[in-house]
BABALUM-392889 format. One line per 5 residues: number of its first residue (from 1); their letters; for each residue x, y, z of N, C-alpha, C, O. Coordinates in nm, 3 decimals, padded with zeros to 5 digits, always signed. Example, Ala and Ser with C-alpha at 12.3 -4.5 7.8 and 13.67 -1.06 7.14 Angstrom:
1	AS	+01.319,-00.569,+00.780,+01.230,-00.450,+00.780,+01.320,-00.330,+00.780,+01.424,-00.332,+00.846 | +01.285,-00.225,+00.708,+01.367,-00.106,+00.714,+01.290,+00.003,+00.787,+01.341,+00.114,+00.804
***
This chain:
1	EFHQW	+15.030,+08.918,+08.603,+15.021,+08.922,+08.460,+14.874,+08.909,+08.420,+14.800,+08.832,+08.481 | +14.832,+08.982,+08.319,+14.693,+08.983,+08.273,+14.688,+08.938,+08.128,+14.768,+08.984,+08.046 | +14.595,+08.848,+08.096,+14.579,+08.799,+07.959,+14.432,+08.801,+07.922,+14.344,+08.790,+08.007 | +14.406,+08.817,+07.793,+14.269,+08.809,+07.742,+14.266,+08.704,+07.631,+14.329,+08.720,+07.527 | +14.188,+08.595,+07.657,+14.176,+08.485,+07.564,+14.034,+08.433,+07.562,+13.955,+08.461,+07.652
6	DVTQI	+14.002,+08.359,+07.459,+13.879,+08.280,+07.454,+13.911,+08.152,+07.530,+13.988,+08.069,+07.483 | +13.851,+08.136,+07.646,+13.886,+08.024,+07.734,+13.858,+07.888,+07.669,+13.919,+07.788,+07.708 | +13.768,+07.883,+07.572,+13.739,+07.755,+07.506,+13.842,+07.722,+07.398,+13.841,+07.612,+07.344 | +13.930,+07.817,+07.367,+14.028,+07.799,+07.259,+14.173,+07.795,+07.310,+14.266,+07.793,+07.229 | +14.193,+07.793,+07.439,+14.329,+07.795,+07.495,+14.393,+07.657,+07.481,+14.338,+07.557,+07.527
11	SDNQL	+14.509,+07.654,+07.416,+14.579,+07.527,+07.397,+14.679,+07.504,+07.510,+14.712,+07.596,+07.586 | +14.726,+07.381,+07.520,+14.829,+07.347,+07.620,+14.955,+07.429,+07.597,+15.028,+07.458,+07.692 | +14.983,+07.466,+07.471,+15.102,+07.545,+07.440,+15.090,+07.688,+07.492,+15.190,+07.749,+07.530 | +14.968,+07.742,+07.494,+14.948,+07.879,+07.541,+14.953,+07.888,+07.693,+15.016,+07.976,+07.749 | +14.884,+07.795,+07.758,+14.880,+07.794,+07.904,+14.890,+07.649,+07.953,+14.810,+07.565,+07.915
16	PDECV	+14.988,+07.622,+08.038,+14.997,+07.487,+08.094,+14.888,+07.464,+08.199,+14.820,+07.558,+08.240 | +14.872,+07.341,+08.240,+14.773,+07.307,+08.343,+14.803,+07.382,+08.472,+14.919,+07.403,+08.509 | +14.697,+07.422,+08.539,+14.701,+07.480,+08.673,+14.803,+07.593,+08.687,+14.891,+07.590,+08.773 | +14.789,+07.694,+08.600,+14.883,+07.807,+08.606,+14.813,+07.941,+08.630,+14.879,+08.044,+08.640 | +14.680,+07.941,+08.640,+14.604,+08.065,+08.651,+14.541,+08.075,+08.790,+14.485,+07.978,+08.842
21	DIIMS	+14.551,+08.194,+08.851,+14.495,+08.217,+08.984,+14.347,+08.254,+08.980,+14.268,+08.209,+09.063 | +14.309,+08.338,+08.881,+14.173,+08.389,+08.876,+14.130,+08.413,+08.732,+14.210,+08.457,+08.648 | +14.004,+08.384,+08.704,+13.944,+08.411,+08.573,+13.822,+08.499,+08.596,+13.742,+08.473,+08.686 | +13.809,+08.603,+08.517,+13.691,+08.690,+08.522,+13.629,+08.694,+08.384,+13.699,+08.713,+08.284 | +13.496,+08.677,+08.378,+13.431,+08.678,+08.247,+13.287,+08.725,+08.257,+13.213,+08.689,+08.349
26	DLPFG	+13.250,+08.807,+08.162,+13.111,+08.847,+08.140,+13.062,+08.757,+08.029,+13.082,+08.787,+07.911 | +12.999,+08.646,+08.065,+12.960,+08.543,+07.970,+12.846,+08.589,+07.880,+12.770,+08.678,+07.918 | +12.834,+08.531,+07.761,+12.719,+08.561,+07.676,+12.590,+08.528,+07.751,+12.575,+08.417,+07.803 | +12.498,+08.623,+07.755,+12.371,+08.604,+07.826,+12.271,+08.531,+07.739,+12.179,+08.467,+07.790 | +12.289,+08.540,+07.607,+12.190,+08.482,+07.518,+12.084,+08.582,+07.475,+11.984,+08.545,+07.414
31	HKCGN	+12.106,+08.711,+07.507,+12.012,+08.815,+07.465,+12.073,+08.897,+07.351,+12.029,+08.888,+07.236 | +12.173,+08.976,+07.383,+12.240,+09.058,+07.281,+12.344,+08.978,+07.204,+12.371,+09.005,+07.087 | +12.401,+08.880,+07.270,+12.508,+08.799,+07.209,+12.477,+08.652,+07.235,+12.454,+08.612,+07.349 | +12.477,+08.573,+07.130,+12.452,+08.430,+07.145,+12.307,+08.401,+07.176,+12.220,+08.487,+07.164 | +12.282,+08.276,+07.217,+12.149,+08.235,+07.259,+12.164,+08.114,+07.351,+12.274,+08.062,+07.371
36	HKINQ	+12.052,+08.069,+07.405,+12.056,+07.960,+07.502,+12.115,+07.832,+07.442,+12.191,+07.763,+07.509 | +12.080,+07.800,+07.318,+12.134,+07.678,+07.254,+12.286,+07.686,+07.241,+12.356,+07.588,+07.267 | +12.336,+07.801,+07.202,+12.482,+07.819,+07.191,+12.546,+07.807,+07.329,+12.650,+07.744,+07.344 | +12.483,+07.868,+07.429,+12.537,+07.862,+07.565,+12.540,+07.719,+07.617,+12.629,+07.684,+07.695 | +12.445,+07.636,+07.576,+12.445,+07.497,+07.620,+12.567,+07.421,+07.570,+12.609,+07.324,+07.633
41	RLYPK	+12.624,+07.463,+07.459,+12.748,+07.403,+07.408,+12.871,+07.475,+07.464,+12.972,+07.412,+07.495 | +12.861,+07.607,+07.476,+12.975,+07.689,+07.518,+13.011,+07.668,+07.665,+13.128,+07.649,+07.697 | +12.914,+07.672,+07.752,+12.943,+07.670,+07.896,+13.014,+07.541,+07.941,+13.108,+07.552,+08.020 | +12.975,+07.421,+07.897,+13.050,+07.302,+07.937,+13.196,+07.306,+07.890,+13.286,+07.266,+07.964 | +13.219,+07.353,+07.767,+13.358,+07.366,+07.717,+13.435,+07.462,+07.805,+13.550,+07.436,+07.841
46	MLRSM	+13.373,+07.573,+07.840,+13.438,+07.673,+07.923,+13.475,+07.616,+08.059,+13.586,+07.637,+08.108 | +13.382,+07.543,+08.122,+13.411,+07.486,+08.253,+13.525,+07.385,+08.248,+13.609,+07.381,+08.338 | +13.530,+07.303,+08.143,+13.641,+07.206,+08.129,+13.774,+07.279,+08.115,+13.873,+07.243,+08.179 | +13.777,+07.379,+08.031,+13.900,+07.454,+08.008,+13.944,+07.529,+08.134,+14.063,+07.530,+08.168 | +13.849,+07.590,+08.202,+13.882,+07.662,+08.326,+13.938,+07.566,+08.430,+14.032,+07.599,+08.501
51	NRILK	+13.879,+07.446,+08.438,+13.929,+07.350,+08.536,+14.072,+07.308,+08.505,+14.151,+07.283,+08.596 | +14.105,+07.300,+08.379,+14.241,+07.262,+08.340,+14.342,+07.370,+08.376,+14.449,+07.339,+08.429 | +14.311,+07.496,+08.350,+14.411,+07.602,+08.366,+14.414,+07.666,+08.504,+14.516,+07.724,+08.542 | +14.305,+07.657,+08.580,+14.304,+07.717,+08.714,+14.386,+07.634,+08.812,+14.386,+07.511,+08.809 | +14.458,+07.705,+08.899,+14.528,+07.639,+09.009,+14.425,+07.586,+09.108,+14.310,+07.630,+09.110
56	MNGKA	+14.466,+07.490,+09.190,+14.379,+07.440,+09.296,+14.341,+07.559,+09.385,+14.427,+07.639,+09.422 | +14.215,+07.570,+09.420,+14.158,+07.681,+09.495,+14.154,+07.812,+09.417,+14.127,+07.918,+09.473 | +14.183,+07.805,+09.286,+14.170,+07.922,+09.201,+14.024,+07.962,+09.187,+13.935,+07.880,+09.208 | +14.001,+08.086,+09.152,+13.865,+08.141,+09.144,+13.828,+08.175,+09.000,+13.913,+08.213,+08.919 | +13.699,+08.162,+08.971,+13.643,+08.210,+08.846,+13.522,+08.295,+08.882,+13.432,+08.250,+08.952
61	LLITM	+13.520,+08.419,+08.834,+13.410,+08.511,+08.858,+13.336,+08.526,+08.725,+13.390,+08.583,+08.630 | +13.215,+08.475,+08.718,+13.142,+08.465,+08.592,+13.006,+08.533,+08.605,+12.927,+08.497,+08.692 | +12.980,+08.629,+08.518,+12.849,+08.697,+08.516,+12.766,+08.637,+08.403,+12.813,+08.627,+08.289 | +12.642,+08.598,+08.435,+12.553,+08.541,+08.334,+12.409,+08.557,+08.376,+12.378,+08.581,+08.493 | +12.320,+08.543,+08.279,+12.177,+08.536,+08.308,+12.126,+08.393,+08.296,+12.007,+08.369,+08.310
66	ERNLM	+12.215,+08.299,+08.271,+12.177,+08.157,+08.262,+12.155,+08.103,+08.403,+12.238,+08.029,+08.457 | +12.042,+08.142,+08.461,+12.011,+08.108,+08.600,+11.985,+07.959,+08.620,+11.999,+07.908,+08.732 | +11.948,+07.888,+08.516,+11.923,+07.744,+08.528,+12.039,+07.661,+08.474,+12.078,+07.562,+08.535 | +12.093,+07.702,+08.360,+12.199,+07.625,+08.296,+12.325,+07.617,+08.381,+12.378,+07.508,+08.403 | +12.374,+07.730,+08.428,+12.500,+07.730,+08.502,+12.491,+07.645,+08.630,+12.580,+07.562,+08.653
71	PLLLE	+12.388,+07.661,+08.714,+12.380,+07.573,+08.832,+12.368,+07.426,+08.795,+12.425,+07.340,+08.863 | +12.294,+07.396,+08.688,+12.279,+07.257,+08.644,+12.415,+07.197,+08.610,+12.447,+07.086,+08.652 | +12.495,+07.271,+08.533,+12.629,+07.223,+08.495,+12.719,+07.209,+08.617,+12.794,+07.111,+08.628 | +12.713,+07.304,+08.707,+12.799,+07.298,+08.826,+12.757,+07.184,+08.918,+12.842,+07.121,+08.981 | +12.628,+07.157,+08.927,+12.581,+07.046,+09.011,+12.626,+06.911,+08.955,+12.637,+06.814,+09.029
76	QHTAQ	+12.652,+06.905,+08.825,+12.703,+06.782,+08.763,+12.852,+06.764,+08.791,+12.907,+06.657,+08.765 | +12.917,+06.868,+08.844,+13.062,+06.863,+08.869,+13.095,+06.910,+09.011,+13.189,+06.988,+09.031 | +13.018,+06.864,+09.108,+13.040,+06.909,+09.246,+13.175,+06.863,+09.302,+13.224,+06.922,+09.398 | +13.234,+06.761,+09.243,+13.365,+06.716,+09.290,+13.475,+06.814,+09.246,+13.582,+06.817,+09.305 | +13.448,+06.894,+09.142,+13.549,+06.986,+09.089,+13.531,+07.130,+09.135,+13.628,+07.205,+09.146
81	WKYET	+13.406,+07.170,+09.162,+13.375,+07.311,+09.189,+13.288,+07.327,+09.312,+13.198,+07.247,+09.338 | +13.315,+07.432,+09.387,+13.215,+07.481,+09.481,+13.185,+07.623,+09.435,+13.270,+07.688,+09.375 | +13.065,+07.671,+09.463,+13.029,+07.803,+09.412,+12.925,+07.871,+09.499,+12.854,+07.808,+09.578 | +12.918,+08.001,+09.482,+12.812,+08.082,+09.541,+12.770,+08.184,+09.437,+12.844,+08.211,+09.343 | +12.652,+08.241,+09.453,+12.602,+08.338,+09.357,+12.563,+08.468,+09.427,+12.528,+08.469,+09.545
86	LEVGV	+12.571,+08.575,+09.351,+12.529,+08.707,+09.398,+12.447,+08.772,+09.287,+12.484,+08.763,+09.170 | +12.338,+08.837,+09.321,+12.258,+08.911,+09.224,+12.332,+09.038,+09.185,+12.383,+09.110,+09.271 | +12.339,+09.065,+09.056,+12.402,+09.187,+09.006,+12.318,+09.244,+08.892,+12.249,+09.170,+08.821 | +12.323,+09.375,+08.875,+12.257,+09.441,+08.763,+12.361,+09.474,+08.657,+12.466,+09.530,+08.687 | +12.330,+09.438,+08.534,+12.422,+09.463,+08.423,+12.344,+09.521,+08.307,+12.267,+09.451,+08.241
91	GGFDA	+12.363,+09.649,+08.281,+12.298,+09.712,+08.167,+12.148,+09.696,+08.164,+12.089,+09.677,+08.057 | +12.083,+09.703,+08.279,+11.939,+09.688,+08.287,+11.891,+09.545,+08.301,+11.771,+09.522,+08.317 | +11.982,+09.449,+08.296,+11.948,+09.307,+08.314,+11.979,+09.263,+08.456,+12.077,+09.308,+08.516 | +11.896,+09.177,+08.511,+11.924,+09.115,+08.640,+12.004,+08.988,+08.613,+11.952,+08.890,+08.560 | +12.129,+08.991,+08.649,+12.219,+08.879,+08.622,+12.267,+08.817,+08.753,+12.236,+08.867,+08.862
96	LLFVL	+12.341,+08.710,+08.741,+12.403,+08.646,+08.857,+12.554,+08.647,+08.839,+12.606,+08.623,+08.729 | +12.622,+08.675,+08.946,+12.767,+08.660,+08.952,+12.793,+08.526,+09.019,+12.759,+08.507,+09.136 | +12.853,+08.434,+08.946,+12.892,+08.304,+09.002,+13.037,+08.316,+09.046,+13.124,+08.351,+08.966 | +13.062,+08.286,+09.171,+13.199,+08.284,+09.225,+13.234,+08.137,+09.244,+13.189,+08.073,+09.340 | +13.315,+08.084,+09.152,+13.353,+07.944,+09.154,+13.491,+07.929,+09.216,+13.579,+08.013,+09.197
101	TKIAK	+13.509,+07.821,+09.290,+13.638,+07.784,+09.344,+13.669,+07.642,+09.298,+13.589,+07.551,+09.316 | +13.786,+07.626,+09.239,+13.828,+07.492,+09.193,+13.871,+07.411,+09.316,+13.960,+07.453,+09.391 | +13.808,+07.295,+09.335,+13.842,+07.212,+09.451,+13.904,+07.079,+09.411,+13.953,+07.006,+09.497 | +13.904,+07.047,+09.282,+13.968,+06.924,+09.233,+13.987,+06.934,+09.084,+13.917,+07.009,+09.017 | +14.083,+06.859,+09.033,+14.108,+06.856,+08.888,+14.007,+06.769,+08.817,+14.013,+06.755,+08.694
***
């Protein structure tokens, strides 16, 4: 089953805890859409919500240019996530693909 939602707005009624296998998102880079200050508020909310809805060992594939912010947030939650990154080109931008695996609630 495929769904499209704003991960920061998903309620318990829409999706119960630990029911999603994989999340894919092209996150706001802060260039054409949003900015770094907005991302500083958005990304932590997104990570909390993803941790709630992803199954254990579930994956999140996230594309972003926030090369400092995303690793900083993930390093603050090493008990919940393990991750690796891959360089990707997106519309002329050098971005990173973060491949996150949920390892704890």
